[in-house]
N, C-alpha and C positions, 0 to 999 in steps of 0.2 A: 436765854433764847434766842442771841445773835448767832451760835454755834448750831444751831438746830434748824435756821432757817438758810443758811448757807450751802449744807450738803448737798443738795439736790443739783447743785449746777454740774460740778465734772463728771457726773453720771450720764446727764443729759448731754453734755460736750464729748464723751467717750462715743457714746450709739450715734451722734449723730457722723463723729466722725468716721465711724468704720462702715455708714450707711453710704456716705459718700466714697470711698474706697471701695467698696463692693460695684458701685455703681461704674463707677472709672473703667475698672479691669473689665467688665461686662460690654463695654463701649468701645475696646480696643480689639481689632479683628484680627482673626488668629492667621498668621501667616507660617504654619506651619506646612511646608511640601505634601502633597501626596504620592505614595508611592508609585514611578511607573513600572506598567505591565513587563513582562520579559519578552524579548526579541521574538519574533517569529523567522525560526530557522526556514531556509531554504535545505532540499535534499534530494535525492534524484531515486528515483523506483524503479520499480519493476516488478511485474505478473510472473508469479509462479505458475512454470508450466510441467510436466514431465517429458523430457527428451528422451533421446535415443539409453543416454548414458555415457557414462567416461569421457575423456576430457579429446577433444580435436586436435592434433597436430599439423601444421602446418609446413612445408620444406619448399623450395627453389630447387630445381634441377633444370637439365637439360635433355634433347631429345636423341638417344646415335641408334645406329644402327648394331640389331643382334650382331650381326655378322660384318665384323671390318677388316681387310686382310692387307698387307703390302705386298704388292707386284715389283718384282726383279729381276734381273738378269741372271740367269745361272752360270754364266761368263761373263768375265769381264773384258772391256772394251771402251771404244769411243762411240759414245751416241751420237748417230749422225740425225735422227728424226721422232719427233714426241708428238702424236696425231690427235689426243686430249688434252684438256685443259681442266679446271679446278670447274666443278658444276654438270660437265657432261656428262647423259647418261651413256653407258655404254652396255652392247651386248655380248654375249660367249660367242668368244673367239673373234672378235673383235680385234685389229691390231694395235696397240697402246703407244707401242716405241719399238724403234730398229736399230742397231748397230751395225759398225762398218764390218762388211762381210769379207772381204778381199782376200784374208788369208785364210776363214773358213773353205771359202770356196778353191782356193789353189790345192788345199789340202783334201779336198774332196774329190778334185780332178787328181790328185795323185794316186789314191788312195784307189780308183777307178783305176786309173793305167794299171796299177799294181794287179789289179782281180784280173784285167782282161790277158797280163802276160803270165799269169797264172793258171788261167785256165788253158792257155796254147798248150804250156808244158802237160798238163794235166792229158790234154788230148792225145800229146804224142808220145807218153809215158803209155796211155791205155792202151794203144794202138799196138805198141810194142809188146806189152806183157800178153795180151790177145792172140798176136804171131805166134810170140814163144811159147804159148799153151803149146799150138797146134804141131809145134816144132820139138816139143817134148814130147809128145806122146808118141810120136814116130823116130825121136833116138837121134834127129840133128843136131842137137844142142844138148850141153852138157848140163846138170843141174844146177851149177853154180851160177850160169848165163841164166837160167830161167830165176830164181832167186833174188839175182839181181834186178831184172827187167821189173818183177811183183816188187821189189823195196821202190824202185823209181817212181812205182804209178801207185803207191800208198803215200809217199811223200808231196806227190804233185799234189794228191787231192787234200791234204794236209794244208799243203800251201793256199789252195784253192780256198778251205774255210777261212784259215787267215787274212785273205786278202779281204775278205768278202765281209767278217768282223771290221776291218780298220773302214772300209768303205761304211758300215753303217753307224762305226763311232763318227766318221768325218759328217755323214749327214743330219748326223742328232746333235754335234755341234753347228753345225750351220744353221739349223734349227734354232736352237738358243737365240741367236741374232736376231730374233724378232720376238717381242714381248706379246705375247693376247691374255687378252681379260678372260677369266677361267669361269666367269657366270656373269649375269646382268646386275649391274648396280650402277651409283653413283660415285665421281670421283671425288674425293674431297680433299686431297692434298698433293702436292708433287714436290719432289726428293732431287731431282736433277733437271738440268735444262738442254737442249740440242748444243752440241760441241764439247760437252764436258766427257773425259775419260772415270768409268763406273766403275766398280768393284763389283765382284759375284756376289749375290743379294744384298747388294746396296738399293734401299727403296726409292724405285724411280714414281708411283703414283700407288697412292691410297684409296682402295675402292670399297665404298657400303654397298654390299651384295643387298639386291633385292628380297625383300621379303618382309619379317620382323621389323618391328622398332621397339626400341627401350628409353623408358625414363628414366636417367643414372642421378640418383640425390648422394650428397653425403649428410650423412644420418649422425645425430651424435650417439652414444654408446649407452644412455640412458632410455632412448626410445629402442633401441637394438632390446635392452633386456625384456621392456616391457609389451612387446609385439610380439604375437605368435607366427610362425613361420607362412601360411595360410592367408592372412590380413586383405580384405582387398585394399587395392588404392586408387582414390579419385583425384585423376590428373586432369587439370585445365591449361589451356593455352593463357599463359600472361597476359598476353595483347589483346586475346579475346577469347576472356573469361566462358561464352557460350560453346567455343571449340572442347568438346569434352571426351575422355575416354575413362575406362574403368581398367586395371592391371592387376598383376600379380609378382609377389616378388619372385623373381627368377635367380636372382646371384647375391650373394651377400662376400663382400671380402673377409676374408678373414681376421686381415690383420689393419688395425689404425691407421691413419694416417701420420705420420711421424710428427707434421708442425701443426695438422688442424685437431687432432686426435679424434676422428671420424671416420666411419667406415664407408666404403663406397656400396650404394645398393643398386641393383640394375630391376628394376619393374617393365615386364612383359606386358606391352600395351595392347589390348584385344580390339580389335577394327578403329583404331585410329583415326580421327578426320584428315584429309588432305592437309589441312592447315597446318596441322604438328608436321612439318618438317626438319628435316636432319638439321640439327642444331640450335632450334627455335627454347626460346626459355619457357617452361612450363611451372606450376605449383602442383604440388603430390599433396592431399590430405589426407590422414587414417586415425579412426577414433581408439583411442587406447582405454581399457578400463574395464567395469561390469558392465552390464546391461541395463535394459531403459529404468529411469528413475531422474530425480530432480537432483538437478546441481545449479549452484549459486555461484555469483562470485566471491572471490575470498573476501575482497575488499567490504563484502558485508556483514562477515562474521567477526561479531563482538564476544565478550565472556564476561559471565555472571555468575557468581555463587560456585567459581571454578569450573563453571560447565559452559561447552558454546552456546550461543543465543545470537538473535537477529533482532532488529526491527522490523515491527509489524505497521502498518500505515493505516488508520481508518479511515474512509472517504467519506464519511458521516457527519464524524466530530471532528476532524482533521488533526487527529491527534496519534501519537505514537506510543506502540506498547511495546515491551520486553518479552521475548519468547525463548523459553531452552529450543535447541533441536539435538538432535542425535547426528553425528557426522560419520557415513561411512566409508570416504575415502577421502583423503587430502591429495589433490593434485595441482601442477605447477601455477595456474590459475583458476581454476576451479575449486568448489568443495563439494563434494556428493553427501546427501543426506539421504539417511537413512528413514528417519521420522523425526516430525514436531513440525511440518510441512502441509499445505496442502494446494493441489492445483487451484489459483485464484485468488490466493493469500498477496499480498502486494507490500512488498518488501524491499526496506529502504537499504537501497546500494552504493550511495556516498552522503558522507557528515554522520557518520554514525556515531563517532566518539565525540559528539558533543552535545550528545540528545540525553532526557530522564523521561522518565516514562510518566505519562498522561501530557507531554508537552507537544501545543501547538504548532504546528510546521506548516509550510506551504512550498508545492513542489518547483522544481528549478525549472525557471525561466516563466512561472506565473509573476504578474504585479501584486507587491504585496498591498 
């Protein structure tokens, strides 16, 4: 009897202990932190547009005259005068500089004196020959005397011709002591000062002839190879982009510069504005590549499934999606797209390496 009455007590205690444990467990607050949402990454976007196509390349050059000549004396001597300076406008036939001409004038005077003496001898020889011609017909002189008079006459004529040539040469040499402009233009440089002894052919002044102007650029070989010969070049003044002109390639140097490895290209300007003066710095712009199409920055391109792709931004959901595209051509800084994009698509151009499909983003510059 004693054993049967005492058996329910342990069972009752076990039940009460279990209930108390569950109650205490339920009363303890859950301290596990909730997972934080992923950060909203900022991105830079652009709206896809259909452009002219190709890559635009800009180069810096300067304006030069199409024809530039170095004016020099044909004879050497001491230069006593130079009537123009750098920047002066000159006209055809205007005096540029003058050499000391005393020696040339003395030579001319001597030649003219010799010509006068030769002409006097010619008159005497001619009179003698005409008189002897009458006497030989009448038999008053011998044939030998007549032949001698004829020979003297012919010799006197030759001496007059030689003296006349020496006079002409002396006059020409005297004219060489004056340096004249051979056309209208502007002086761009000078090579000698009054008082210097200059040699024949030494540059006295450099003259940019009036007329056409060229924009001169040093162009890399990669651009030369991709540009066609009749490409149109847009030229703008660096200090005033509103001063613009178009031009055509007129001359391409056949040899690269040994230091820069670039080729000198001269572009003939069509109706350049007055602001494009000689020596002005200009920027030339050309478009290389194919026709009209869609071009995107190379930084916007990524890779998925071994295929080129881009991130497209959805303004309604503020999320991005990955889209494969077909690339037509890779340029220096742009990618020509053949398919996969349409005008109006919003393309992510910066921050593409840290995105995932469906991720929420915000535009760069917006407050989070």
